[in-house]
N, C-alpha and C positions, 0 to 999 in steps of 0.2 A: 445595612451590608448589601451586596450585590449576591445575585445569585450564581452559584459556580456553574465554571463551563468546562464543556466536556472536549478536551483538547488531546491532540496528537500530535507528532513529529515526520511531518514526509516529503519527499520527491512529488512532484507533479509530472504527469506523461505528456506527451509531445502531442498535439490532435491528430500528428500521421497514426502513430499508433492507438489511439483515441478511437480512431475511423474503423482501423481494423479489426479491432475488439468491436465496435459496435454489428459489423459489417458478422462478426462470428458469433454474436450475439443473438443477429435475427434469423439466423439460419438453424439456431436448435431451437431459439423458445418455445419453439409448442411440441418439445417431444417430453415432458416432463412437467406434471402439474405442479407437483412440491417445489420443484425450483423458483429460488427469489433472488434474480435478475441485477446485480449490480448496474445502474443507469452510467452510460457512457461517462458524463461528466463528474461522476462520482471515483471515478479508476483512480488509483497513485498507490504507490510505493510507502508502506508506512514503515518508518523507522523505529519509534517509540510512540507506544500510548499511551498518555497519561494518565486517562479518566477525568472525573470531577476534580477541576483547580478553582482557587478564590479568585477573582480577576487581578487581584494584587500580585500575584505569582508569576502574570504573563510574563513582567517587568525580568524577576529574576532569571524564568526559561530563557529569553532571549538570549539574556545575557550568558549561562551558560550553553548553551546552544553556539554563539559567537565564538565562544572560548575554544569549546572544542572542536569548529570546524578551521579554526584559523590556520594558515598554511596549508588547506588544503585545496589542491588545484583541482578545477573540473575532471572532471572523467566519465568515462563511457560506460553505455549498458545497451544488451541484446537484448530483445525481446526473444525468448528461450520457445522451447516444446509447451504444449499442452501437457495439464498434471491434477491432479487430484489430493484430496488429505481426504480419510487417511490411504487411501491408495483409487483407480478406476475404477473398480471392481464392486465397492460401496460408498460411492464416494458422498462425501457431506460439503462438502467445498471444491470448485472447479477452477482453477486459474492457470496462468502462462507464466513460466519463470523467468524470471531475469538472469542474463548473464554478465560477470564482472569481469572483463578482459586485463583490467589494470590490477586485479584485486584490492582496490581503496576505498569500494562499497561498504566491505565488512571492516575496514577499520573507520570510516566513519559513523557506522554505524554502531560503534563499540564505545569511540570518544562521546557519543551522545549520551550512549547510558550511562559509562561514566560518571559526567560529567551532570548529570540529572540523578545520582545518588545521594548528595551528600543536601540534594532539595527535597529529600523524601520518595522518590521516586526511584522502587527498587527496581535491578537491572529484572528482564525476563526471563525465566528459568529455561527455556527450549531456548535454540539454537534460532538463528536468525536463518528465515530460509526465504530468499527476494522473490517475491510472486507479485500479480496482478489478479485481484479475484475477480472473478468472472461472474461464479451465481451460489447460492449458500441452498444448499436439496436437505428440504428437512424430513424426507424420507428417503433414503438410502436404496431400496428395494423395489423402488419407482424408476430406477433414474439407469438402466441396463440399459438402453436405446440410445440416450443421450449420451452416456459414457461412451459406449462405443464409437459414438461416430464424434465427437469431441476429440477423444485420442486418432483418429484419420485426420484431424485438420495438420494442413503443413501451412504453417504460419511462416513467411518470410523472416529472416532475421534483419530486421529493422533497428542499426545501432542509431543511438539517442545522443548526447553529452549532457550530462549533471552540470547545472553552473549555480546551483543553491539549494538550500532546505526550507523549507516552507513548516510554520505555527499553523495548524490552524485547528477551527471549533467547530464541533460538530452540532446540530441542532438536530434531534431524533423528531420527525413527524412520520402521520401515520401514512404517506406516502414515501415514508423514506427518509434516510439522514440527508440534510444541506450543511453544507462544508462551506467555511468564508474561511480568507485569511487574517490571520492576526499579525501575523511579523514575516519576513522572508530573511532569509540570511545569504548571503552573496558567498560565494567559494573562488578565493582566489591564495594562490602560491606565495 
Protein backbone atom coordinates (compact mmCIF):
# COMPACT_ATOMS: atom_id res chain seq x y z
CA UNK A 1 0.00 0.00 0.00
CA UNK A 2 1.33 3.45 -0.97
CA UNK A 3 1.98 6.21 1.56
CA UNK A 4 -0.82 8.61 2.34
CA UNK A 5 -0.96 11.94 0.53
CA UNK A 6 -1.45 15.22 2.44
CA UNK A 7 -4.21 16.81 0.36
CA UNK A 8 -6.28 19.98 0.10
CA UNK A 9 -8.64 21.72 -2.32
CA UNK A 10 -7.92 25.29 -3.31
CA UNK A 11 -8.17 28.14 -5.76
CA UNK A 12 -4.88 29.19 -7.31
CA UNK A 13 -4.01 32.88 -7.31
CA UNK A 14 -2.92 34.74 -10.48
CA UNK A 15 0.69 35.84 -10.89
CA UNK A 16 -0.24 39.55 -10.68
CA UNK A 17 -1.52 39.12 -7.12
CA UNK A 18 1.33 36.79 -6.16
CA UNK A 19 3.76 39.52 -7.29
CA UNK A 20 1.94 42.14 -5.19
CA UNK A 21 2.02 39.91 -2.12
CA UNK A 22 5.68 39.09 -2.74
CA UNK A 23 6.46 42.83 -2.73
CA UNK A 24 4.61 43.25 0.58
CA UNK A 25 6.55 40.31 2.00
CA UNK A 26 9.86 41.90 0.97
CA UNK A 27 8.86 45.24 2.49
CA UNK A 28 7.98 43.71 5.89
CA UNK A 29 10.30 40.73 6.09
CA UNK A 30 12.86 41.98 8.64
CA UNK A 31 10.37 43.42 11.14
CA UNK A 32 9.74 40.29 13.22
CA UNK A 33 12.22 37.47 13.77
CA UNK A 34 9.53 34.96 14.69
CA UNK A 35 7.55 35.47 11.46
CA UNK A 36 7.53 32.51 9.08
CA UNK A 37 6.73 33.93 5.65
CA UNK A 38 4.78 31.95 3.08
CA UNK A 39 6.73 31.66 -0.15
CA UNK A 40 4.85 33.58 -2.87
CA UNK A 41 4.48 30.47 -5.05
CA UNK A 42 2.78 28.72 -2.13
CA UNK A 43 0.01 31.29 -1.69
CA UNK A 44 -3.47 29.95 -2.50
CA UNK A 45 -7.05 30.11 -1.20
CA UNK A 46 -7.79 26.90 0.69
CA UNK A 47 -11.38 25.71 0.26
CA UNK A 48 -11.00 22.44 2.17
CA UNK A 49 -8.05 20.79 3.91
CA UNK A 50 -8.39 17.01 3.75
CA UNK A 51 -5.22 15.91 5.53
CA UNK A 52 -3.61 12.54 4.83
CA UNK A 53 -5.59 10.49 2.32
CA UNK A 54 -4.97 7.14 0.70
CA UNK A 55 -3.85 7.52 -2.95
CA UNK A 56 -6.84 5.39 -3.96
CA UNK A 57 -9.19 8.06 -2.51
CA UNK A 58 -8.08 10.75 -4.97
CA UNK A 59 -10.45 9.48 -7.68
CA UNK A 60 -13.47 9.62 -5.34
CA UNK A 61 -12.43 13.08 -4.10
CA UNK A 62 -12.12 14.28 -7.69
CA UNK A 63 -15.56 12.87 -8.53
CA UNK A 64 -17.16 14.50 -5.46
CA UNK A 65 -15.59 17.89 -6.24
CA UNK A 66 -16.70 17.70 -9.88
CA UNK A 67 -20.28 16.98 -8.84
CA UNK A 68 -20.23 19.75 -6.23
CA UNK A 69 -19.17 22.47 -8.69
CA UNK A 70 -21.19 21.23 -11.68
CA UNK A 71 -23.17 24.18 -12.98
CA UNK A 72 -21.04 26.74 -11.13
CA UNK A 73 -20.00 29.48 -13.52
CA UNK A 74 -16.64 31.21 -13.20
CA UNK A 75 -16.82 34.06 -10.70
CA UNK A 76 -14.76 37.08 -9.64
CA UNK A 77 -12.79 37.55 -6.43
CA UNK A 78 -11.12 40.79 -5.31
CA UNK A 79 -7.96 41.16 -3.22
CA UNK A 80 -9.08 42.88 -0.02
CA UNK A 81 -7.47 44.46 3.03
CA UNK A 82 -4.65 43.27 5.30
CA UNK A 83 -5.75 41.53 8.50
CA UNK A 84 -4.62 39.11 11.19
CA UNK A 85 -5.90 36.16 13.18
CA UNK A 86 -6.92 36.54 15.97
CA UNK A 87 -6.32 40.32 15.61
CA UNK A 88 -3.70 42.87 14.59
CA UNK A 89 -2.67 43.63 18.19
CA UNK A 90 -1.41 40.06 18.80
CA UNK A 91 -1.23 38.47 15.36
CA UNK A 92 -0.57 34.77 14.86
CA UNK A 93 -1.37 34.86 11.13
CA UNK A 94 -1.06 37.82 8.74
CA UNK A 95 -3.30 37.67 5.69
CA UNK A 96 -5.05 39.58 2.93
CA UNK A 97 -8.78 39.10 2.77
CA UNK A 98 -10.60 38.23 -0.42
CA UNK A 99 -13.93 39.81 -1.33
CA UNK A 100 -16.58 37.84 -3.18
CA UNK A 101 -18.73 40.38 -5.07
CA UNK A 102 -20.86 37.67 -6.74
CA UNK A 103 -21.40 35.72 -3.48
CA UNK A 104 -20.60 32.50 -5.38
CA UNK A 105 -17.42 31.58 -3.52
CA UNK A 106 -19.21 30.66 -0.29
CA UNK A 107 -21.70 28.48 -2.19
CA UNK A 108 -18.87 26.75 -4.01
CA UNK A 109 -16.98 26.13 -0.76
CA UNK A 110 -20.08 24.83 1.04
CA UNK A 111 -20.92 22.51 -1.85
CA UNK A 112 -17.40 21.07 -1.76
CA UNK A 113 -17.65 20.59 2.04
CA UNK A 114 -21.01 18.81 1.67
CA UNK A 115 -19.82 16.57 -1.16
CA UNK A 116 -16.81 15.37 0.81
CA UNK A 117 -18.66 14.67 4.07
CA UNK A 118 -19.93 11.23 2.88
CA UNK A 119 -16.31 10.32 2.06
CA UNK A 120 -15.35 10.83 5.70
CA UNK A 121 -14.11 14.44 5.54
CA UNK A 122 -16.17 16.22 8.18
CA UNK A 123 -17.14 19.84 7.53
CA UNK A 124 -14.95 22.48 9.14
CA UNK A 125 -16.35 23.75 12.44
CA UNK A 126 -15.09 27.32 11.93
CA UNK A 127 -16.88 29.52 9.44
CA UNK A 128 -15.15 30.00 6.11
CA UNK A 129 -13.11 33.21 5.96
CA UNK A 130 -11.58 33.70 2.49
CA UNK A 131 -8.00 34.92 2.90
CA UNK A 132 -4.46 34.56 1.59
CA UNK A 133 -1.96 33.79 4.34
CA UNK A 134 1.21 35.86 4.13
CA UNK A 135 2.97 34.93 7.40
CA UNK A 136 2.61 32.94 10.60
CA UNK A 137 3.92 34.53 13.79
CA UNK A 138 5.46 32.23 16.43
CA UNK A 139 5.75 34.93 19.14
CA UNK A 140 2.84 37.40 18.74
CA UNK A 141 4.30 39.78 21.33
CA UNK A 142 7.29 40.43 19.04
CA UNK A 143 5.11 41.51 16.11
CA UNK A 144 3.98 45.03 17.16
CA UNK A 145 6.06 46.89 14.55
CA UNK A 146 5.30 44.33 11.84
CA UNK A 147 1.59 44.41 12.61
CA UNK A 148 1.43 48.21 12.62
CA UNK A 149 3.22 48.47 9.27
CA UNK A 150 1.17 45.65 7.77
CA UNK A 151 -2.09 47.34 8.76
CA UNK A 152 -1.01 50.53 6.92
CA UNK A 153 -0.44 48.76 3.60
CA UNK A 154 -2.77 50.06 0.97
CA UNK A 155 -3.21 47.24 -1.50
CA UNK A 156 -4.96 47.99 -4.73
CA UNK A 157 -8.22 46.13 -5.26
CA UNK A 158 -7.18 43.63 -7.91
CA UNK A 159 -10.01 41.53 -9.32
CA UNK A 160 -9.47 38.11 -10.84
CA UNK A 161 -11.74 35.39 -12.21
CA UNK A 162 -11.94 31.93 -10.68
CA UNK A 163 -12.21 29.36 -13.49
CA UNK A 164 -11.31 26.18 -11.62
CA UNK A 165 -10.68 24.55 -8.28
CA UNK A 166 -7.58 22.45 -7.77
CA UNK A 167 -6.91 19.32 -5.74
CA UNK A 168 -3.34 19.61 -4.45
CA UNK A 169 -0.81 17.46 -2.68
CA UNK A 170 1.40 18.98 0.01
CA UNK A 171 4.84 17.55 0.74
CA UNK A 172 6.23 18.89 4.02
CA UNK A 173 9.95 19.63 3.84
CA UNK A 174 12.38 21.39 6.21
CA UNK A 175 12.36 24.38 3.84
CA UNK A 176 8.54 24.53 3.80
CA UNK A 177 5.65 22.82 2.06
CA UNK A 178 5.96 21.98 -1.62
CA UNK A 179 2.65 21.77 -3.50
CA UNK A 180 1.85 19.80 -6.61
CA UNK A 181 -1.39 19.49 -8.53
CA UNK A 182 -3.27 16.20 -8.44
CA UNK A 183 -6.39 17.29 -10.37
CA UNK A 184 -7.97 20.41 -11.87
CA UNK A 185 -11.74 20.84 -11.94
CA UNK A 186 -13.02 23.51 -14.32
CA UNK A 187 -16.03 25.70 -13.59
CA UNK A 188 -18.72 26.06 -16.24
CA UNK A 189 -22.39 27.07 -16.14
